[in-house]
Backbone as CSV, one residue per row, in Angstrom:
resi,resn,N_x,N_y,N_z,CA_x,CA_y,CA_z,C_x,C_y,C_z
1,UNK,131.763,59.947,81.050,131.587,59.753,82.493,130.334,60.504,82.958
2,UNK,129.484,59.834,83.702,128.243,60.447,84.186,128.542,61.573,85.166
3,UNK,127.728,62.631,85.071,127.896,63.770,85.970,127.288,63.460,87.330
4,UNK,128.039,63.683,88.385,127.542,63.411,89.733,126.552,64.486,90.150
5,UNK,125.514,64.109,90.917,124.551,65.119,91.398,125.226,66.126,92.318
6,UNK,124.757,67.377,92.256,125.351,68.437,93.067,124.911,68.315,94.526
7,UNK,125.735,68.874,95.412,125.416,68.857,96.840,124.538,70.065,97.171
8,UNK,123.240,69.888,96.958,122.278,70.919,97.316,122.095,70.946,98.832
9,UNK,121.419,71.957,99.326,121.152,72.031,100.771,120.376,70.809,101.233
10,UNK,119.418,70.367,100.408,118.593,69.215,100.787,119.428,67.940,100.865
11,UNK,120.295,67.719,99.860,121.132,66.527,99.862,122.155,66.579,100.995
12,UNK,122.647,67.773,101.285,123.591,67.924,102.392,122.921,67.602,103.718
13,UNK,121.676,68.036,103.890,120.924,67.712,105.107,120.711,66.200,105.221
14,UNK,120.405,65.559,104.101,120.208,64.113,104.114,121.489,63.394,104.537
15,UNK,122.618,63.852,104.016,123.894,63.244,104.366,124.198,63.441,105.849
16,UNK,123.982,64.656,106.344,124.245,64.954,107.756,123.384,64.095,108.669
17,UNK,122.104,63.977,108.335,121.198,63.160,109.138,121.571,61.684,109.073
18,UNK,122.026,61.241,107.915,122.395,59.832,107.747,123.599,59.480,108.615
19,UNK,124.587,60.360,108.640,125.820,60.094,109.386,125.615,60.215,110.888
20,UNK,124.733,61.136,111.305,124.528,61.350,112.740,125.790,61.884,113.392
21,UNK,126.118,61.368,114.596,127.320,61.851,115.282,128.421,60.796,115.291
22,UNK,128.366,59.858,114.331,129.417,58.843,114.241,130.761,59.508,113.982
23,UNK,131.753,59.147,114.756,133.083,59.713,114.563,134.160,58.724,114.989
24,UNK,135.149,58.475,114.145,135.162,58.935,112.755,134.096,58.220,111.941
25,UNK,133.684,58.825,110.841,132.698,58.193,109.974,133.369,57.024,109.259
26,UNK,132.846,55.823,109.440,133.472,54.632,108.875,133.268,54.561,107.364
27,UNK,134.116,53.788,106.700,133.978,53.601,105.262,132.689,52.852,104.932
28,UNK,132.218,52.007,105.858,130.952,51.297,105.641,129.793,52.294,105.584
29,UNK,129.813,53.286,106.502,128.772,54.313,106.497,128.866,55.174,105.254
30,UNK,130.089,55.502,104.846,130.299,56.284,103.621,129.697,55.556,102.421
31,UNK,129.929,54.243,102.353,129.406,53.453,101.238,127.882,53.427,101.240
32,UNK,127.281,53.290,102.439,125.823,53.267,102.539,125.244,54.617,102.134
33,UNK,125.894,55.701,102.589,125.421,57.051,102.255,125.513,57.285,100.750
34,UNK,126.602,56.829,100.131,126.780,56.995,98.691,125.680,56.261,97.923
35,UNK,125.325,55.076,98.412,124.268,54.299,97.772,122.919,54.985,97.907
36,UNK,122.638,55.507,99.106,121.361,56.177,99.356,121.228,57.459,98.539
37,UNK,122.328,58.168,98.356,122.297,59.472,97.685,122.717,59.394,96.221
38,UNK,122.901,58.169,95.720,123.205,57.943,94.298,124.439,58.716,93.847
39,UNK,125.518,58.567,94.586,126.768,59.230,94.238,127.926,58.290,94.572
40,UNK,129.152,58.792,94.531,130.310,57.947,94.783,130.795,58.096,96.225
41,UNK,131.533,57.101,96.694,132.102,57.185,98.039,133.117,58.326,98.125
42,UNK,133.834,58.574,97.019,134.805,59.681,96.999,134.106,61.028,97.206
43,UNK,132.948,61.185,96.555,132.194,62.435,96.685,131.678,62.610,98.108
44,UNK,131.164,61.510,98.697,130.651,61.576,100.069,131.770,61.903,101.056
45,UNK,132.905,61.207,100.923,134.030,61.448,101.832,134.519,62.882,101.727
46,UNK,134.634,63.372,100.494,135.098,64.741,100.274,134.147,65.759,100.892
47,UNK,132.831,65.542,100.690,131.833,66.468,101.235,131.868,66.464,102.758
48,UNK,131.962,65.285,103.367,131.991,65.189,104.822,133.211,65.900,105.391
49,UNK,134.352,65.718,104.758,135.576,66.372,105.251,135.467,67.884,105.123
50,UNK,134.850,68.364,104.051,134.657,69.803,103.879,133.754,70.370,104.961
51,UNK,132.831,69.538,105.461,131.913,69.977,106.524,132.518,69.801,107.914
52,UNK,133.760,69.297,107.960,134.435,69.168,109.254,134.326,67.807,109.903
53,UNK,133.772,66.808,109.204,133.671,65.466,109.770,135.017,64.747,109.673
54,UNK,135.289,63.921,110.663,136.465,63.055,110.647,136.057,61.763,109.950
55,UNK,136.659,61.476,108.792,136.278,60.324,107.983,137.405,59.301,107.970
56,UNK,137.051,58.052,108.211,138.018,56.966,108.198,138.666,56.869,106.818
57,UNK,139.960,56.638,106.767,140.664,56.486,105.499,140.192,55.236,104.783
58,UNK,140.143,55.306,103.464,139.666,54.170,102.671,140.518,52.933,102.907
59,UNK,141.794,53.138,103.197,142.690,52.001,103.419,142.371,51.248,104.690
60,UNK,141.566,51.855,105.591,141.262,51.229,106.883,140.130,50.226,106.802
61,UNK,139.469,50.163,105.631,138.283,49.306,105.552,138.587,47.841,105.269
62,UNK,139.833,47.546,104.922,140.149,46.163,104.600,140.044,45.276,105.832
63,UNK,139.455,44.122,105.665,139.224,43.219,106.796,140.515,42.519,107.202
64,UNK,140.642,42.248,108.468,141.820,41.544,108.956,141.751,40.094,108.512
65,UNK,142.877,39.583,107.991,142.911,38.209,107.481,143.229,37.228,108.602
66,UNK,142.787,35.983,108.429,143.083,34.912,109.373,144.389,34.226,108.952
67,UNK,145.259,34.014,109.899,146.469,33.251,109.612,146.100,31.770,109.560
68,UNK,147.007,30.941,109.060,146.741,29.499,108.984,146.492,28.911,110.372
69,UNK,147.286,29.351,111.353,147.129,28.816,112.705,145.811,29.269,113.325
70,UNK,145.398,30.508,113.041,144.126,31.000,113.575,142.958,30.255,112.939
71,UNK,143.070,29.966,111.652,142.010,29.223,110.971,141.887,27.817,111.556
72,UNK,143.022,27.180,111.829,143.013,25.840,112.416,142.408,25.864,113.815
73,UNK,142.793,26.883,114.601,142.270,27.020,115.962,140.769,27.278,115.953
74,UNK,140.330,28.134,115.041,138.903,28.437,114.938,138.119,27.198,114.550
75,UNK,138.628,26.458,113.588,137.954,25.242,113.148,137.792,24.249,114.295
76,UNK,138.860,24.085,115.073,138.817,23.162,116.202,137.843,23.640,117.275
77,UNK,137.856,24.950,117.542,136.970,25.517,118.564,135.511,25.317,118.196
78,UNK,135.179,25.605,116.934,133.793,25.476,116.478,133.351,24.015,116.500
79,UNK,134.217,23.141,116.035,133.865,21.714,115.990,133.742,21.110,117.383
80,UNK,134.650,21.485,118.283,134.637,20.934,119.642,133.476,21.467,120.471
81,UNK,132.922,22.599,120.067,131.803,23.208,120.812,130.569,23.291,119.926
82,UNK,130.343,22.246,119.163,129.244,22.227,118.196,127.904,22.578,118.839
83,UNK,127.250,23.561,118.259,125.925,23.963,118.716,125.892,24.758,120.005
84,UNK,127.067,25.131,120.536,127.113,25.812,121.836,127.111,27.337,121.732
85,UNK,127.659,27.860,120.640,127.847,29.315,120.559,127.308,29.902,119.255
86,UNK,126.808,31.136,119.340,126.415,31.895,118.151,127.669,32.531,117.548
87,UNK,127.540,33.139,116.378,128.679,33.808,115.755,129.233,34.899,116.677
88,UNK,128.340,35.655,117.281,128.781,36.742,118.161,129.520,36.201,119.374
89,UNK,129.034,35.093,119.915,129.681,34.499,121.087,131.032,33.898,120.730
90,UNK,131.110,33.299,119.540,132.391,32.768,119.087,133.393,33.906,118.925
91,UNK,132.942,35.016,118.349,133.816,36.175,118.144,134.350,36.706,119.466
92,UNK,133.509,36.711,120.501,133.940,37.235,121.803,134.944,36.297,122.487
93,UNK,134.860,34.991,122.211,135.766,34.014,122.826,137.064,33.829,122.043
94,UNK,137.014,34.056,120.741,138.155,33.734,119.884,139.159,34.879,119.803
95,UNK,140.427,34.583,120.091,141.524,35.555,119.974,141.227,36.866,120.714
96,UNK,140.568,36.743,121.862,140.298,37.937,122.668,139.392,38.944,122.008
97,UNK,138.532,38.475,121.111,137.600,39.385,120.445,138.240,40.201,119.337
98,UNK,139.361,39.718,118.785,140.086,40.467,117.761,139.346,40.522,116.429
99,UNK,138.412,39.584,116.210,137.674,39.527,114.955,136.195,39.838,115.204
100,UNK,135.574,40.526,114.260,134.155,40.840,114.383,133.321,39.591,114.128
101,UNK,132.064,39.639,114.565,131.156,38.508,114.338,130.978,38.257,112.844
102,UNK,130.964,39.329,112.041,130.829,39.184,110.584,132.036,38.471,109.997
103,UNK,133.240,38.806,110.473,134.447,38.146,109.985,134.438,36.662,110.354
104,UNK,134.039,36.388,111.601,133.953,35.004,112.061,132.937,34.231,111.227
105,UNK,131.796,34.845,110.973,130.752,34.188,110.182,131.258,33.867,108.777
106,UNK,131.945,34.825,108.158,132.466,34.611,106.817,133.480,33.484,106.764
107,UNK,134.367,33.440,107.763,135.389,32.402,107.791,134.764,31.018,108.040
108,UNK,133.813,30.941,108.969,133.144,29.663,109.252,132.366,29.189,108.031
109,UNK,131.756,30.128,107.303,131.039,29.782,106.081,131.996,29.191,105.045
110,UNK,133.177,29.827,104.907,134.154,29.339,103.923,134.704,27.968,104.315
111,UNK,134.711,27.661,105.621,135.191,26.358,106.080,134.074,25.316,106.132
112,UNK,132.849,25.742,105.746,131.672,24.868,105.724,131.404,24.246,107.087
113,UNK,131.468,25.092,108.112,131.231,24.623,109.481,129.996,25.279,110.099
114,UNK,129.134,25.837,109.266,127.980,26.581,109.783,127.021,25.708,110.593
115,UNK,127.012,24.405,110.319,126.103,23.516,111.060,126.473,23.424,112.541
116,UNK,127.698,23.825,112.883,128.151,23.745,114.266,127.826,25.016,115.070
117,UNK,127.270,26.017,114.401,127.014,27.305,115.051,125.581,27.363,115.565
118,UNK,125.448,27.829,116.779,124.131,27.972,117.399,123.385,29.147,116.768
119,UNK,122.127,28.956,116.456,121.331,30.028,115.862,121.107,31.136,116.886
120,UNK,121.305,32.353,116.454,121.098,33.495,117.360,119.606,33.703,117.580
121,UNK,119.205,34.050,118.800,117.779,34.286,119.054,117.288,35.487,118.255
122,UNK,116.107,35.366,117.697,115.552,36.459,116.919,115.155,37.609,117.841
123,UNK,115.586,38.804,117.441,115.256,39.996,118.225,113.929,40.546,117.741
124,UNK,112.977,40.621,118.644,111.662,41.139,118.276,111.718,42.656,118.135
125,UNK,111.317,43.118,116.970,111.337,44.556,116.714,110.098,45.204,117.311
126,UNK,110.316,46.184,118.141,109.199,46.891,118.773,108.743,48.003,117.834
127,UNK,107.481,47.949,117.442,106.931,48.960,116.542,106.600,50.202,117.346
128,UNK,107.273,51.306,117.029,107.060,52.543,117.780,106.095,53.490,117.081
129,UNK,105.801,53.229,115.820,104.840,54.033,115.061,103.748,53.112,114.528
130,UNK,102.491,53.474,114.720,101.383,52.668,114.212,101.272,52.875,112.696
131,UNK,100.563,51.975,112.001,100.367,52.148,110.548,99.739,53.493,110.205
132,UNK,98.773,53.951,111.020,98.133,55.247,110.771,99.136,56.389,110.933
133,UNK,100.007,56.278,111.948,101.013,57.314,112.162,102.022,57.336,111.018
134,UNK,102.399,56.154,110.532,103.320,56.098,109.395,102.685,56.729,108.157
135,UNK,101.389,56.483,107.962,100.686,57.053,106.811,100.666,58.577,106.909
136,UNK,100.412,59.084,108.113,100.427,60.527,108.331,101.821,61.087,108.110
137,UNK,102.816,60.371,108.618,104.222,60.774,108.482,104.573,60.937,107.007
138,UNK,104.298,59.896,106.208,104.643,59.919,104.786,103.904,61.046,104.065
139,UNK,102.619,61.224,104.383,101.826,62.269,103.734,102.400,63.655,104.034
140,UNK,102.813,63.883,105.276,103.359,65.189,105.654,104.713,65.425,104.987
141,UNK,105.518,64.376,104.883,106.805,64.516,104.193,106.573,64.876,102.731
142,UNK,105.635,64.187,102.094,105.328,64.458,100.686,104.781,65.857,100.476
143,UNK,104.147,66.415,101.513,103.618,67.779,101.436,104.676,68.831,101.766
144,UNK,105.891,68.372,102.096,106.967,69.314,102.372,107.023,69.822,103.799
145,UNK,106.390,69.112,104.740,106.383,69.556,106.131,107.772,69.474,106.749
146,UNK,108.058,70.398,107.666,109.328,70.368,108.380,109.290,69.291,109.471
147,UNK,110.464,68.906,109.917,110.579,67.894,110.970,109.789,68.304,112.206
148,UNK,109.914,69.572,112.596,109.244,70.033,113.811,107.727,69.887,113.726
149,UNK,107.162,70.174,112.535,105.712,70.068,112.359,105.248,68.614,112.471
150,UNK,106.035,67.708,111.914,105.688,66.289,111.999,105.783,65.813,113.448
151,UNK,106.819,66.278,114.146,106.997,65.906,115.550,105.822,66.374,116.392
152,UNK,105.364,67.593,116.138,104.225,68.132,116.898,102.950,67.357,116.587
153,UNK,102.743,67.036,115.315,101.537,66.326,114.896,101.473,64.938,115.516
154,UNK,102.617,64.246,115.565,102.641,62.865,116.047,103.066,62.747,117.504
155,UNK,103.287,63.889,118.154,103.682,63.908,119.567,104.943,63.083,119.796
156,UNK,105.956,63.360,118.988,107.248,62.699,119.093,108.352,63.752,119.199
157,UNK,109.525,63.304,119.608,110.665,64.217,119.634,111.205,64.399,118.221
158,UNK,111.942,65.473,118.020,112.557,65.732,116.725,113.516,64.601,116.359
159,UNK,114.277,64.128,117.360,115.211,63.035,117.094,114.495,61.771,116.645
160,UNK,113.350,61.491,117.251,112.574,60.318,116.876,112.080,60.447,115.438
161,UNK,111.649,61.633,115.069,111.158,61.873,113.709,112.285,61.696,112.706
162,UNK,113.467,62.192,113.033,114.611,62.048,112.134,114.984,60.572,111.958
163,UNK,114.928,59.823,113.054,115.232,58.403,112.976,114.217,57.647,112.138
164,UNK,112.934,57.976,112.326,111.884,57.313,111.549,112.009,57.675,110.086
165,UNK,112.367,58.918,109.810,112.542,59.358,108.428,113.655,58.567,107.743
166,UNK,114.731,58.341,108.480,115.838,57.556,107.931,115.377,56.137,107.612
167,UNK,114.570,55.554,108.506,114.043,54.206,108.293,113.138,54.157,107.066
168,UNK,112.270,55.164,106.914,111.349,55.207,105.772,112.082,55.486,104.468
169,UNK,113.179,56.248,104.565,113.990,56.516,103.375,114.621,55.221,102.876
170,UNK,115.146,54.435,103.815,115.793,53.179,103.445,114.795,52.174,102.875
171,UNK,113.560,52.209,103.374,112.547,51.268,102.894,111.899,51.739,101.595
172,UNK,112.201,52.978,101.189,111.670,53.503,99.939,110.301,54.146,100.060
173,UNK,109.800,54.318,101.296,108.477,54.917,101.481,108.500,56.428,101.295
174,UNK,109.649,57.047,101.497,109.809,58.471,101.211,111.072,58.641,100.366
175,UNK,111.139,59.746,99.634,112.268,59.976,98.729,113.360,60.838,99.339
176,UNK,113.042,61.532,100.436,114.036,62.409,101.056,113.683,62.623,102.519
177,UNK,114.684,62.878,103.321,114.469,63.174,104.734,113.986,64.618,104.868
178,UNK,112.912,64.858,105.622,112.406,66.225,105.771,113.421,67.133,106.451
179,UNK,113.402,68.384,106.087,114.350,69.346,106.653,113.835,69.897,107.976
180,UNK,114.781,70.343,108.806,114.420,71.008,110.054,114.281,72.499,109.809
181,UNK,113.251,73.056,110.376,113.021,74.502,110.234,114.012,75.286,111.069
182,UNK,114.332,74.732,112.234,115.281,75.382,113.146,116.358,74.376,113.499
183,UNK,117.616,74.778,113.362,118.731,73.911,113.719,119.377,74.410,114.988
184,UNK,119.876,73.462,115.785,120.516,73.818,117.040,121.931,74.288,116.810
185,UNK,122.416,75.088,117.703,123.779,75.582,117.627,124.742,74.552,118.160
186,UNK,125.881,75.025,118.617,126.920,74.105,119.061,126.562,73.382,120.347
187,UNK,125.687,73.949,121.154,125.309,73.310,122.417,124.245,72.252,122.144
188,UNK,124.621,71.020,122.182,123.707,69.916,121.894,123.441,69.100,123.153
189,UNK,122.178,68.738,123.327,121.855,67.890,124.458,122.204,66.443,124.124
190,UNK,122.423,65.652,125.132,122.753,64.253,124.932,121.501,63.537,124.429
191,UNK,121.516,63.025,123.174,120.312,62.393,122.628,119.901,61.121,123.352
192,UNK,120.840,60.525,124.123,120.498,59.321,124.874,119.843,59.633,126.217
193,UNK,120.024,60.869,126.687,119.581,61.211,128.035,118.077,61.010,128.225
194,UNK,117.296,61.420,127.221,115.843,61.352,127.380,115.308,59.917,127.303
195,UNK,116.144,58.971,126.867,115.705,57.575,126.802,115.869,56.848,128.124
196,UNK,116.710,57.384,128.994,116.933,56.732,130.278,117.696,55.427,130.127
197,UNK,117.201,54.364,130.754,117.854,53.053,130.708,117.622,52.416,129.345
198,UNK,118.714,52.164,128.594,118.594,51.587,127.254,118.991,50.112,127.224
199,UNK,119.222,49.531,128.377,119.730,48.155,128.437,118.767,47.130,127.850
200,UNK,117.472,47.434,127.815,116.489,46.500,127.272,116.119,46.836,125.831
201,UNK,116.739,47.863,125.261,116.437,48.286,123.897,117.487,47.759,122.922
202,UNK,117.092,47.485,121.693,118.047,47.087,120.669,118.705,48.332,120.084
203,UNK,119.825,48.134,119.404,120.513,49.254,118.760,119.610,49.916,117.732
204,UNK,118.882,49.110,116.956,118.009,49.663,115.921,116.888,50.512,116.526
205,UNK,116.316,50.054,117.635,115.227,50.820,118.244,115.747,52.126,118.838
206,UNK,116.961,52.099,119.394,117.569,53.334,119.911,117.816,54.298,118.756
207,UNK,118.351,53.763,117.638,118.649,54.593,116.471,117.394,55.291,115.961
208,UNK,116.283,54.558,115.935,115.035,55.150,115.453,114.526,56.220,116.406
209,UNK,114.694,55.982,117.704,114.199,56.932,118.698,114.968,58.243,118.694
210,UNK,116.278,58.198,118.477,117.081,59.422,118.588,117.551,59.958,117.240
211,UNK,117.145,59.309,116.162,117.464,59.844,114.850,118.910,59.688,114.437
212,UNK,119.505,58.550,114.781,120.896,58.274,114.421,120.979,56.964,113.640
213,UNK,122.131,56.727,113.022,122.350,55.431,112.378,122.705,54.407,113.448
214,UNK,122.552,53.128,113.095,122.908,52.068,114.039,124.390,52.156,114.403
215,UNK,125.226,52.462,113.417,126.658,52.599,113.706,126.919,53.783,114.637
216,UNK,126.173,54.864,114.426,126.327,56.018,115.307,125.950,55.690,116.740
217,UNK,124.869,54.905,116.895,124.427,54.492,118.234,125.483,53.628,118.906
218,UNK,126.070,52.701,118.152,127.110,51.835,118.723,128.302,52.658,119.182
219,UNK,128.658,53.680,118.382,129.755,54.573,118.771,129.433,55.295,120.073
220,UNK,128.197,55.784,120.195,127.774,56.490,121.400,127.773,55.564,122.616
221,UNK,127.256,54.344,122.428,127.198,53.389,123.540,128.599,53.023,124.008
222,UNK,129.505,52.820,123.049,130.878,52.475,123.404,131.545,53.629,124.130
223,UNK,131.371,54.834,123.620,131.987,56.009,124.221,131.512,56.223,125.652
224,UNK,130.220,55.921,125.913,129.653,56.133,127.246,129.734,54.887,128.129
225,UNK,130.152,53.750,127.540,130.231,52.520,128.316,128.868,51.977,128.684
226,UNK,127.891,52.134,127.765,126.531,51.675,128.020,126.254,50.377,127.255
227,UNK,125.268,49.618,127.720,124.942,48.334,127.111,123.493,48.310,126.660
228,UNK,123.285,47.918,125.385,121.940,47.693,124.863,121.666,46.192,124.911
229,UNK,120.465,45.791,124.533,120.120,44.373,124.623,120.934,43.523,123.652
230,UNK,121.407,44.142,122.541,122.162,43.377,121.547,123.536,43.986,121.251
231,UNK,124.038,44.825,122.168,125.369,45.416,121.962,125.956,45.821,123.312
232,UNK,127.152,45.302,123.606,127.804,45.564,124.889,128.830,46.678,124.733
233,UNK,128.376,47.921,124.874,129.273,49.058,124.744,130.286,49.144,125.874
234,UNK,129.901,48.667,127.045,130.819,48.693,128.200,132.029,47.805,127.937
235,UNK,131.775,46.607,127.384,132.867,45.685,127.096,133.765,46.242,126.000
236,UNK,133.157,46.874,124.992,133.932,47.464,123.902,134.828,48.577,124.419
237,UNK,134.283,49.399,125.315,135.055,50.508,125.860,136.227,49.984,126.689
238,UNK,135.946,48.961,127.497,136.989,48.378,128.336,138.095,47.759,127.478
239,UNK,137.683,47.096,126.388,138.671,46.473,125.500,139.540,47.531,124.828
240,UNK,138.900,48.650,124.407,139.651,49.706,123.745,140.654,50.369,124.684
241,UNK,140.305,50.397,125.968,141.181,51.053,126.954,142.329,50.153,127.372
242,UNK,142.193,48.835,127.148,143.231,47.896,127.595,144.400,47.855,126.627
């Protein structure tokens, strides 16, 4: 059996930055973190729990199955409204939003009804870092610069630098997320506060700006009842309260 890599301070920082403030940490995030850090989901879950994170139980990750009657109803709905709704819109209309858009997409694919689904509009990604800034960012990371130094050099917030680092890590442009020279204590400012109105921003752009994962941002938006351009946190919060 291969020996798992040890949880060094650097790897622990990478894991903490990857998870952000998502709570509980979902099994999907655990799996992504395990892949990024070349370890097992069991090791990631164990480490997070030791650090005090609330981690979703592995048994909670199983997808909800469609009953025969729900499958028949979904098939009829999609066929009768051919070309009218996207996967996300179908999910919001079907069974009171009980199924995620991904679950709906998978079921429609298995029923070979994808031709009846309206194509979702492409979300234009707003580039917040220029190619020259990205080149400087990568060079400073490779030189071992701290997050604060990169933030000062590029005139960005620490949260923005952490988010960009996560993006570059996933794309393979850097091998590790830079460490912070100074860490904050228990009193944390609201990372969304400095962004102001986020209703015109996508979840991914918010995540990059504040240094969180997309799942972490969705959790924050839902908790605060806020709406992004591609995620309705207010509706999610209202549904959870009902």
